[in-house]
C-alpha positions as a Markdown table, in Angstrom:
| # | Residue | x | y | z |
|---|---|---|---|---|
| 1 | Met | 89.9 | 170.4 | 22.5 |
| 2 | Ser | 88.7 | 170.2 | 19.0 |
| 3 | Ser | 85.0 | 170.4 | 18.3 |
| 4 | Arg | 85.1 | 166.8 | 16.9 |
| 5 | Ala | 86.8 | 165.5 | 20.0 |
| 6 | Tyr | 84.3 | 167.3 | 22.2 |
| 7 | Leu | 81.3 | 165.9 | 20.3 |
| 8 | Gly | 82.8 | 162.4 | 20.5 |
| 9 | Lys | 83.1 | 162.7 | 24.3 |
| 10 | Leu | 79.6 | 164.1 | 24.5 |
| 11 | His | 78.3 | 161.1 | 22.5 |
| 12 | Ile | 80.0 | 158.7 | 24.8 |
| 13 | Cys | 78.5 | 160.4 | 27.9 |
| 14 | Leu | 75.0 | 160.4 | 26.3 |
| 15 | Val | 75.4 | 156.7 | 25.6 |
| 16 | Val | 76.4 | 156.0 | 29.2 |
| 17 | Val | 73.5 | 158.0 | 30.5 |
| 18 | Gly | 71.1 | 156.2 | 28.1 |
| 19 | Val | 72.3 | 152.8 | 29.3 |
| 20 | Cys | 71.8 | 153.8 | 32.9 |
| 21 | Leu | 68.3 | 155.1 | 32.1 |
| 22 | Leu | 67.4 | 151.9 | 30.3 |
| 23 | Ser | 68.7 | 149.8 | 33.2 |
| 24 | Gly | 66.5 | 151.7 | 35.6 |
| 25 | Arg | 69.3 | 152.8 | 38.0 |
| 26 | Ala | 72.0 | 155.4 | 38.2 |
| 27 | Ala | 75.6 | 154.5 | 37.3 |
| 28 | Gly | 77.4 | 152.7 | 40.1 |
| 29 | Glu | 74.2 | 152.3 | 42.1 |
| 30 | Phe | 73.0 | 148.8 | 43.3 |
| 31 | Pro | 69.5 | 148.4 | 44.6 |
| 32 | Lys | 68.6 | 148.3 | 48.3 |
| 33 | Phe | 66.4 | 145.5 | 49.7 |
| 34 | Glu | 63.7 | 146.1 | 52.3 |
| 35 | Tyr | 63.1 | 143.5 | 55.0 |
| 36 | His | 59.6 | 142.2 | 55.7 |
| 37 | Lys | 58.5 | 139.3 | 57.9 |
| 38 | Ile | 56.1 | 136.8 | 56.1 |
| 39 | Ala | 55.4 | 134.6 | 59.1 |
| 40 | Glu | 56.8 | 132.7 | 62.1 |
| 41 | Ile | 55.9 | 129.0 | 61.8 |
| 42 | Gly | 57.5 | 125.7 | 61.3 |
| 43 | Asn | 60.9 | 124.0 | 61.7 |
| 44 | Gln | 63.2 | 121.9 | 59.5 |
| 45 | Met | 61.6 | 123.4 | 56.4 |
| 46 | Gly | 62.3 | 123.1 | 52.7 |
| 47 | Gln | 60.1 | 122.5 | 49.5 |
| 48 | Thr | 60.2 | 126.2 | 48.6 |
| 49 | Ser | 58.7 | 127.9 | 45.6 |
| 50 | Leu | 57.6 | 131.3 | 44.4 |
| 51 | Val | 54.5 | 130.7 | 42.3 |
| 52 | Asp | 51.1 | 132.2 | 41.7 |
| 53 | Val | 49.0 | 129.6 | 43.6 |
| 54 | Asp | 45.7 | 131.5 | 43.5 |
| 55 | Lys | 46.0 | 133.0 | 40.0 |
| 56 | Asp | 45.6 | 136.6 | 41.2 |
| 57 | Gly | 48.7 | 137.9 | 39.3 |
| 58 | Asp | 51.3 | 138.0 | 42.0 |
| 59 | Leu | 53.6 | 135.4 | 43.5 |
| 60 | Asp | 53.0 | 133.4 | 46.6 |
| 61 | Trp | 55.5 | 131.6 | 48.9 |
| 62 | Val | 55.4 | 127.9 | 49.4 |
| 63 | Ala | 57.3 | 126.1 | 52.1 |
| 64 | Gly | 56.9 | 122.8 | 54.0 |
| 65 | Cys | 58.3 | 120.9 | 56.9 |
| 66 | Asn | 60.4 | 117.8 | 56.8 |
| 67 | Gly | 57.8 | 115.0 | 56.9 |
| 68 | Gly | 55.1 | 117.5 | 58.0 |
| 69 | Asp | 52.8 | 120.3 | 56.9 |
| 70 | Ile | 53.1 | 122.3 | 53.7 |
| 71 | Trp | 51.8 | 125.9 | 53.6 |
| 72 | Trp | 51.4 | 128.5 | 51.0 |
| 73 | Phe | 51.5 | 132.1 | 52.0 |
| 74 | Glu | 49.3 | 134.4 | 50.0 |
| 75 | Tyr | 51.0 | 137.7 | 49.1 |
| 76 | Glu | 48.6 | 140.6 | 49.8 |
| 77 | Ser | 51.2 | 143.3 | 50.6 |
| 78 | Pro | 54.9 | 143.3 | 51.7 |
| 79 | Asp | 53.8 | 143.1 | 55.4 |
| 80 | Asn | 50.6 | 141.1 | 54.9 |
| 81 | Trp | 50.8 | 137.4 | 53.9 |
| 82 | Thr | 47.9 | 135.1 | 54.6 |
| 83 | Arg | 48.9 | 131.5 | 55.6 |
| 84 | His | 47.0 | 128.6 | 54.1 |
| 85 | Leu | 47.5 | 124.9 | 54.7 |
| 86 | Leu | 48.4 | 123.2 | 51.4 |
| 87 | Gly | 48.7 | 119.6 | 52.7 |
| 88 | Arg | 50.0 | 117.4 | 55.5 |
| 89 | Glu | 52.6 | 114.7 | 56.0 |
| 90 | Ala | 54.9 | 115.5 | 53.1 |
| 91 | Pro | 57.0 | 112.4 | 52.4 |
| 92 | Thr | 60.2 | 114.3 | 51.8 |
| 93 | Asp | 63.2 | 115.9 | 53.4 |
| 94 | Val | 63.6 | 119.4 | 51.9 |
| 95 | Gly | 62.8 | 118.4 | 48.3 |
| 96 | Gly | 59.7 | 119.9 | 46.8 |
| 97 | Thr | 58.6 | 122.1 | 43.9 |
| 98 | Ala | 55.4 | 123.6 | 42.6 |
| 99 | Phe | 54.2 | 123.5 | 39.0 |
| 100 | Asp | 51.1 | 122.5 | 37.0 |
| 101 | Ile | 51.3 | 118.7 | 37.2 |
| 102 | Asp | 47.8 | 117.8 | 35.8 |
| 103 | His | 47.7 | 120.6 | 33.1 |
| 104 | Asp | 44.5 | 122.2 | 34.4 |
| 105 | Gly | 46.0 | 125.7 | 34.6 |
| 106 | Trp | 46.5 | 125.6 | 38.4 |
| 107 | Ile | 49.8 | 125.3 | 40.2 |
| 108 | Asp | 50.2 | 122.0 | 42.1 |
| 109 | Gln | 52.9 | 120.8 | 44.5 |
| 110 | Val | 55.2 | 117.7 | 44.4 |
| 111 | Ser | 57.0 | 116.8 | 47.7 |
| 112 | Gly | 59.1 | 113.7 | 47.1 |
| 113 | Gly | 56.9 | 110.7 | 47.3 |
| 114 | Ala | 53.5 | 112.5 | 46.8 |
| 115 | Trp | 52.0 | 115.3 | 44.8 |
| 116 | Tyr | 49.2 | 117.6 | 45.9 |
| 117 | Arg | 46.5 | 118.7 | 43.4 |
| 118 | Asn | 45.3 | 122.3 | 43.5 |
| 119 | Thr | 41.5 | 122.0 | 43.5 |
| 120 | Gly | 41.1 | 125.5 | 42.0 |
| 121 | Lys | 39.9 | 126.8 | 45.3 |
| 122 | Pro | 43.3 | 127.1 | 47.2 |
| 123 | Arg | 42.0 | 129.7 | 49.7 |
| 124 | Leu | 39.2 | 127.4 | 50.8 |
| 125 | Gln | 40.5 | 123.8 | 50.3 |
| 126 | Gln | 43.6 | 121.9 | 51.0 |
| 127 | Phe | 45.3 | 120.3 | 48.0 |
| 128 | Val | 44.4 | 116.7 | 47.3 |
| 129 | Lys | 47.3 | 114.3 | 48.1 |
| 130 | Tyr | 48.3 | 111.4 | 45.7 |
| 131 | Pro | 51.2 | 109.0 | 46.1 |
| 132 | Asn | 53.5 | 109.0 | 43.0 |
| 133 | Gly | 56.1 | 106.4 | 43.6 |
| 134 | Val | 59.0 | 108.9 | 43.7 |
| 135 | Thr | 62.0 | 108.0 | 45.9 |
| 136 | Gly | 61.4 | 108.9 | 49.5 |
| 137 | Arg | 63.1 | 111.5 | 51.7 |
| 138 | Cys | 64.1 | 113.6 | 48.8 |
| 139 | His | 66.6 | 116.4 | 49.2 |
| 140 | Asp | 66.2 | 117.7 | 45.6 |
| 141 | Asn | 63.1 | 118.0 | 43.4 |
| 142 | Val | 63.5 | 119.8 | 40.0 |
| 143 | Ala | 60.9 | 120.0 | 37.3 |
| 144 | Ala | 62.3 | 119.8 | 33.7 |
| 145 | Asp | 61.7 | 118.2 | 30.3 |
| 146 | Ile | 64.1 | 115.3 | 30.2 |
| 147 | Asp | 62.8 | 113.2 | 27.3 |
| 148 | Gly | 62.1 | 116.1 | 24.9 |
| 149 | Asp | 58.3 | 115.8 | 24.7 |
| 150 | Lys | 57.8 | 119.4 | 25.8 |
| 151 | Lys | 56.2 | 118.3 | 29.0 |
| 152 | Leu | 57.8 | 118.7 | 32.5 |
| 153 | Asp | 59.2 | 115.6 | 34.2 |
| 154 | Leu | 60.6 | 115.4 | 37.7 |
| 155 | Val | 64.2 | 115.0 | 38.6 |
| 156 | Ala | 64.6 | 113.7 | 42.2 |
| 157 | Met | 67.5 | 112.8 | 44.4 |
| 158 | Ser | 67.7 | 111.3 | 47.9 |
| 159 | Asp | 70.9 | 110.5 | 49.6 |
| 160 | Lys | 69.3 | 107.2 | 50.8 |
| 161 | Ser | 68.8 | 105.9 | 47.2 |
| 162 | Ala | 69.9 | 107.5 | 43.9 |
| 163 | Leu | 69.5 | 110.3 | 41.4 |
| 164 | Phe | 66.4 | 109.6 | 39.2 |
| 165 | Trp | 64.0 | 111.2 | 36.8 |
| 166 | Tyr | 60.3 | 110.4 | 36.7 |
| 167 | Lys | 58.0 | 110.4 | 33.7 |
| 168 | Ile | 54.6 | 111.8 | 34.7 |
| 169 | Pro | 51.8 | 109.7 | 33.1 |
| 170 | Pro | 48.7 | 111.2 | 31.4 |
| 171 | Asp | 46.9 | 110.3 | 34.5 |
| 172 | Pro | 49.2 | 111.8 | 37.2 |
| 173 | Thr | 47.4 | 109.9 | 39.9 |
| 174 | Ala | 49.0 | 106.7 | 38.6 |
| 175 | Lys | 52.5 | 105.7 | 39.5 |
| 176 | Trp | 55.2 | 107.8 | 37.9 |
| 177 | Lys | 57.8 | 105.9 | 35.8 |
| 178 | Glu | 61.2 | 105.8 | 37.3 |
| 179 | His | 64.5 | 106.1 | 35.4 |
| 180 | Lys | 67.9 | 106.1 | 37.1 |
| 181 | Ile | 70.5 | 108.7 | 36.2 |
| 182 | Gly | 73.3 | 107.9 | 38.6 |
| 183 | Asp | 74.3 | 107.7 | 42.2 |
| 184 | Ser | 73.3 | 110.4 | 44.7 |
| 185 | Val | 74.9 | 112.7 | 47.3 |
| 186 | His | 73.1 | 114.8 | 49.9 |
| 187 | Gly | 71.8 | 117.6 | 47.7 |
| 188 | Ala | 73.5 | 118.9 | 44.5 |
| 189 | Ile | 71.0 | 119.5 | 41.7 |
| 190 | Asp | 68.6 | 122.0 | 43.3 |
| 191 | Pro | 67.5 | 124.6 | 42.4 |
| 192 | Ala | 68.4 | 124.6 | 38.7 |
| 193 | Gly | 71.0 | 121.9 | 38.1 |
| 194 | Val | 69.2 | 120.7 | 34.9 |
| 195 | Gly | 70.0 | 122.2 | 31.5 |
| 196 | Asp | 71.7 | 121.7 | 28.2 |
| 197 | Ile | 75.4 | 121.5 | 29.0 |
| 198 | Asp | 76.8 | 120.1 | 25.8 |
| 199 | Gly | 74.7 | 122.1 | 23.4 |
| 200 | Asp | 72.9 | 119.2 | 21.7 |
| 201 | Gly | 69.4 | 120.5 | 22.5 |
| 202 | Asp | 68.5 | 118.2 | 25.4 |
| 203 | Asn | 68.7 | 118.5 | 29.2 |
| 204 | Asp | 71.6 | 117.2 | 31.2 |
| 205 | Val | 72.0 | 117.0 | 34.9 |
| 206 | Val | 74.8 | 118.3 | 37.2 |
| 207 | Arg | 75.5 | 116.8 | 40.6 |
| 208 | Thr | 78.4 | 118.8 | 42.2 |
| 209 | Asn | 81.6 | 117.4 | 40.6 |
| 210 | Val | 79.9 | 115.2 | 38.1 |
| 211 | Trp | 77.5 | 116.0 | 35.2 |
| 212 | Phe | 75.4 | 113.4 | 33.5 |
| 213 | Glu | 75.0 | 113.6 | 29.7 |
| 214 | Asn | 71.6 | 112.8 | 28.4 |
| 215 | Ala | 73.2 | 110.6 | 25.7 |
| 216 | Asp | 70.2 | 109.7 | 23.7 |
| 217 | Gly | 68.1 | 112.8 | 24.4 |
| 218 | Lys | 65.3 | 110.6 | 25.8 |
| 219 | Gly | 66.7 | 110.1 | 29.3 |
| 220 | Thr | 67.2 | 106.4 | 28.9 |
| 221 | Lys | 71.0 | 106.5 | 28.5 |
| 222 | Trp | 73.3 | 108.6 | 30.7 |
| 223 | Thr | 77.1 | 109.2 | 30.4 |
| 224 | Pro | 78.8 | 110.6 | 33.6 |
| 225 | His | 81.6 | 113.1 | 33.3 |
| 226 | Asn | 83.5 | 113.5 | 36.5 |
| 227 | Asn | 85.3 | 116.7 | 35.5 |
| 228 | Ile | 84.1 | 119.5 | 37.7 |
| 229 | Asp | 86.4 | 120.7 | 40.4 |
| 230 | Phe | 84.1 | 121.7 | 43.3 |
| 231 | Gly | 82.5 | 120.5 | 46.5 |
| 232 | Gln | 83.9 | 119.7 | 49.9 |
| 233 | Pro | 84.5 | 116.0 | 50.6 |
| 234 | Asp | 85.0 | 116.6 | 54.3 |
| 235 | Ala | 81.7 | 118.5 | 54.8 |
| 236 | Lys | 79.1 | 117.2 | 57.1 |
| 237 | Trp | 77.2 | 116.0 | 54.0 |
| 238 | Pro | 80.1 | 115.5 | 51.5 |
| 239 | Leu | 79.9 | 117.3 | 48.2 |
| 240 | Met | 76.7 | 119.0 | 49.0 |
| 241 | Thr | 76.1 | 122.0 | 46.6 |
| 242 | Lys | 73.4 | 124.1 | 45.1 |
| 243 | Ser | 73.7 | 124.2 | 41.3 |
| 244 | Trp | 72.4 | 126.4 | 38.5 |
| 245 | Ile | 73.0 | 125.9 | 34.8 |
| 246 | Thr | 73.0 | 129.1 | 32.7 |
| 247 | Asp | 75.0 | 131.1 | 30.2 |
| 248 | Leu | 76.6 | 133.4 | 32.8 |
| 249 | Asp | 79.2 | 135.0 | 30.5 |
| 250 | Lys | 77.0 | 135.5 | 27.5 |
| 251 | Asp | 79.1 | 133.5 | 25.1 |
| 252 | Gly | 76.3 | 131.3 | 23.8 |
| 253 | Asp | 76.9 | 128.1 | 25.9 |
| 254 | Asn | 75.8 | 127.1 | 29.3 |
| 255 | Asp | 78.0 | 127.4 | 32.3 |
| 256 | Ile | 77.5 | 126.1 | 35.9 |
| 257 | Val | 77.1 | 128.2 | 39.1 |
| 258 | Gln | 77.5 | 126.5 | 42.4 |
| 259 | Thr | 77.6 | 127.3 | 46.1 |
| 260 | Glu | 78.8 | 124.9 | 48.9 |
| 261 | Gly | 76.2 | 124.1 | 51.5 |
| 262 | Asp | 76.2 | 122.1 | 54.7 |
| 263 | Tyr | 79.8 | 123.4 | 55.2 |
| 264 | Leu | 81.2 | 125.8 | 57.8 |
| 265 | Ser | 82.7 | 128.2 | 55.2 |
| 266 | Gly | 81.3 | 127.6 | 51.8 |
| 267 | Arg | 82.6 | 128.9 | 48.5 |
| 268 | Leu | 80.8 | 130.3 | 45.5 |
| 269 | Ala | 82.1 | 129.6 | 42.0 |
| 270 | Trp | 81.1 | 129.5 | 38.4 |
| 271 | His | 82.5 | 127.0 | 36.0 |
| 272 | Glu | 83.2 | 128.2 | 32.5 |
| 273 | Asn | 82.2 | 125.8 | 29.7 |
| 274 | Ile | 85.4 | 126.2 | 27.7 |
| 275 | Asp | 84.7 | 123.9 | 24.7 |
| 276 | Ser | 80.9 | 124.4 | 24.8 |
| 277 | Lys | 80.6 | 120.6 | 25.2 |
| 278 | Gly | 81.2 | 120.3 | 29.0 |
| 279 | Leu | 84.4 | 118.4 | 28.5 |
| 280 | Thr | 86.7 | 121.2 | 29.6 |
| 281 | Trp | 85.9 | 123.6 | 32.5 |
| 282 | Ala | 87.6 | 126.6 | 34.0 |
| 283 | Arg | 86.7 | 127.2 | 37.6 |
| 284 | His | 86.3 | 130.8 | 38.8 |
| 285 | Ile | 86.0 | 131.4 | 42.5 |
| 286 | Ile | 83.8 | 134.4 | 43.3 |
| 287 | Ala | 83.6 | 134.0 | 47.1 |
| 288 | Asp | 86.1 | 132.1 | 49.3 |
| 289 | Lys | 86.4 | 131.6 | 53.0 |
| 290 | Ser | 83.0 | 133.1 | 53.4 |
| 291 | Gly | 82.3 | 132.0 | 57.0 |
| 292 | Gln | 78.8 | 131.1 | 55.8 |
| 293 | Asp | 77.0 | 127.9 | 55.0 |
| 294 | Phe | 75.7 | 128.7 | 51.5 |
| 295 | His | 72.6 | 126.5 | 51.4 |
| 296 | Ser | 70.8 | 128.8 | 48.9 |
| 297 | Leu | 71.4 | 129.9 | 45.4 |
| 298 | Ala | 69.6 | 132.2 | 43.0 |
| 299 | Val | 70.9 | 133.5 | 39.7 |
| 300 | Ala | 68.9 | 136.5 | 38.3 |
| 301 | Asp | 69.3 | 140.1 | 37.1 |
| 302 | Phe | 68.8 | 141.8 | 40.4 |
| 303 | Asp | 69.8 | 145.3 | 39.2 |
| 304 | Asn | 68.0 | 145.3 | 35.8 |
| 305 | Asp | 71.2 | 146.0 | 33.8 |
| 306 | Gly | 70.8 | 143.0 | 31.5 |
| 307 | Asp | 73.2 | 140.5 | 33.0 |
| 308 | Leu | 72.9 | 137.8 | 35.6 |
| 309 | Asp | 73.9 | 138.4 | 39.3 |
| 310 | Ile | 74.2 | 135.7 | 42.0 |
| 311 | Phe | 72.5 | 135.5 | 45.5 |
| 312 | Ser | 73.3 | 133.3 | 48.5 |
| 313 | Gly | 73.0 | 133.6 | 52.3 |
| 314 | Gly | 74.1 | 132.0 | 55.5 |
| 315 | Gly | 72.4 | 128.7 | 56.3 |
| 316 | Pro | 72.2 | 126.4 | 59.3 |
| 317 | Leu | 75.8 | 125.4 | 59.6 |
| 318 | Thr | 77.1 | 129.0 | 59.6 |
| 319 | Pro | 79.6 | 128.7 | 62.5 |
| 320 | Lys | 79.6 | 132.2 | 63.9 |
| 321 | Pro | 76.5 | 134.4 | 63.6 |
| 322 | Pro | 75.4 | 136.7 | 62.3 |
| 323 | His | 74.1 | 135.0 | 59.2 |
| 324 | Arg | 74.8 | 137.2 | 56.2 |
| 325 | Trp | 73.0 | 137.5 | 52.8 |
| 326 | Phe | 74.8 | 138.6 | 49.7 |
| 327 | Ile | 74.3 | 139.4 | 46.1 |
| 328 | Trp | 77.4 | 139.4 | 43.8 |
| 329 | Glu | 77.0 | 141.9 | 41.1 |
| 330 | Asn | 78.1 | 140.9 | 37.6 |
| 331 | Ala | 80.1 | 144.2 | 37.2 |
| 332 | Glu | 81.0 | 144.0 | 33.6 |
| 333 | Gly | 78.3 | 141.7 | 32.3 |
| 334 | Asn | 80.6 | 138.9 | 31.2 |
| 335 | Ala | 81.3 | 137.3 | 34.6 |
| 336 | Ala | 84.8 | 138.6 | 34.7 |
| 337 | Arg | 84.5 | 140.9 | 37.8 |
| 338 | Trp | 82.1 | 140.7 | 40.7 |
| 339 | Ile | 81.1 | 143.2 | 43.4 |
| 340 | Gln | 79.9 | 141.8 | 46.7 |
| 341 | His | 76.8 | 143.5 | 48.3 |
| 342 | Glu | 75.6 | 142.5 | 51.7 |
| 343 | Ile | 71.8 | 143.0 | 51.6 |
| 344 | Leu | 70.7 | 141.5 | 55.0 |
| 345 | Thr | 72.4 | 140.6 | 58.3 |
| 346 | Gly | 71.1 | 138.5 | 61.2 |
| 347 | Lys | 68.5 | 136.3 | 59.6 |
| 348 | Arg | 68.9 | 132.6 | 58.7 |
| 349 | Cys | 68.8 | 131.7 | 55.1 |
| 350 | His | 67.9 | 128.3 | 53.7 |
| 351 | Glu | 66.4 | 127.2 | 50.3 |
| 352 | Ala | 65.8 | 130.8 | 49.2 |
| 353 | Lys | 64.0 | 131.7 | 46.0 |
| 354 | Ala | 64.1 | 134.8 | 43.9 |
| 355 | Ala | 61.5 | 136.2 | 41.5 |
| 356 | Asp | 59.3 | 139.4 | 41.0 |
| 357 | Val | 56.9 | 138.8 | 43.8 |
| 358 | Asp | 55.0 | 142.1 | 43.7 |
| 359 | Gly | 55.0 | 142.6 | 39.9 |
| 360 | Asp | 56.9 | 145.8 | 39.9 |
| 361 | Gly | 59.5 | 144.7 | 37.4 |
| 362 | Asp | 62.4 | 143.8 | 39.7 |
| 363 | Ile | 63.6 | 140.6 | 41.4 |
| 364 | Asp | 62.7 | 140.0 | 45.1 |
| 365 | Ile | 63.8 | 137.3 | 47.5 |
| 366 | Cys | 62.0 | 135.0 | 49.9 |
| 367 | Ser | 63.6 | 132.6 | 52.3 |
| 368 | Lys | 63.3 | 130.9 | 55.8 |
| 369 | Pro | 65.6 | 129.0 | 58.1 |
| 370 | Trp | 66.1 | 125.2 | 58.5 |
| 371 | Asn | 66.1 | 125.3 | 62.3 |
| 372 | Gly | 63.8 | 128.2 | 63.2 |
| 373 | Ser | 60.5 | 129.6 | 62.0 |
| 374 | Glu | 60.9 | 133.1 | 60.6 |
| 375 | His | 60.1 | 133.4 | 56.9 |
| 376 | Val | 61.6 | 136.5 | 55.3 |
| 377 | Tyr | 60.6 | 138.6 | 52.2 |
| 378 | Leu | 63.2 | 141.0 | 50.8 |
| 379 | Ala | 61.6 | 143.6 | 48.6 |
| 380 | Asn | 63.9 | 145.0 | 45.9 |
| 381 | Leu | 63.6 | 148.8 | 46.0 |
| 382 | Leu | 65.0 | 149.3 | 42.5 |
| 383 | Lys | 61.6 | 150.2 | 40.9 |
């Protein structure tokens, strides 16, 4: 081998090693996840968030019961979570999300037809409950800026009414202003089905096989595009999916990631935005015939290699336990090849959320069941 060829190969090896060091892991290695129990409480739960409720610098877990109590679980260590009652009688199904509604710097909670104000003393006081006029029995609540004023609005969907967005007034204790987007199904926009699909700078909404174009950028005119090939019409709750709008293949436009929930053997797919306008899609199936009810979805860089991976796990309609939790590794960074990693077996997964809970620089996962009571924290051991 010539010295030039040798040096060239040495340079390539050094680059590969450098990339691996920058990514925080060895080549070919995917992080392990360590199981911890948060608590055992509740049944028929949703309304999940990972947010810093008490402003202590780490993330806390929020979950609440269908029509019942809402709790926040204070993270103190992986095996030590302190449960606090956030509020009672949540007027919602599983729909709920936590963000700063009154702009006072403290995280509040919206649960369908009411919001709960953080008093600034969340360890000592329940949040204060206010009705908001939002459609009842929500399956989906997503916070996003719909009208372009740089303030968060609420997108809400109930299978008993329609798909709406709500303008939060300067005084959020007043009734929130309702705008209809389109008809509803039983869940389809949570957890991140709001984003700029057509590249015009405003937020659109995807609802399984239809996406709604924010035609005037103000949320007052919506154009439906029924052009997404996904969802199961024969499911217990037809066309129920979890959705996430993001640029999965790093080509500069937003794609759509979806899992099928409330179904005996859900699929996972991403829809490639071919024309960057949302008018032509290419469906790519990542997982088929899973044997799992994929009633959770999280898209994040779980291995710190600079691209987005996908998480889901077995939900309440999984026909034959064990329930299985997976991350699909974006093996080449452009969504062309996926490697499936089973990260937990035997625990029920429903409405999971993923974020850096403990502040160590990698993405962790929290979840719980629908029927059952065990809340789970999976600590990412990448470090």
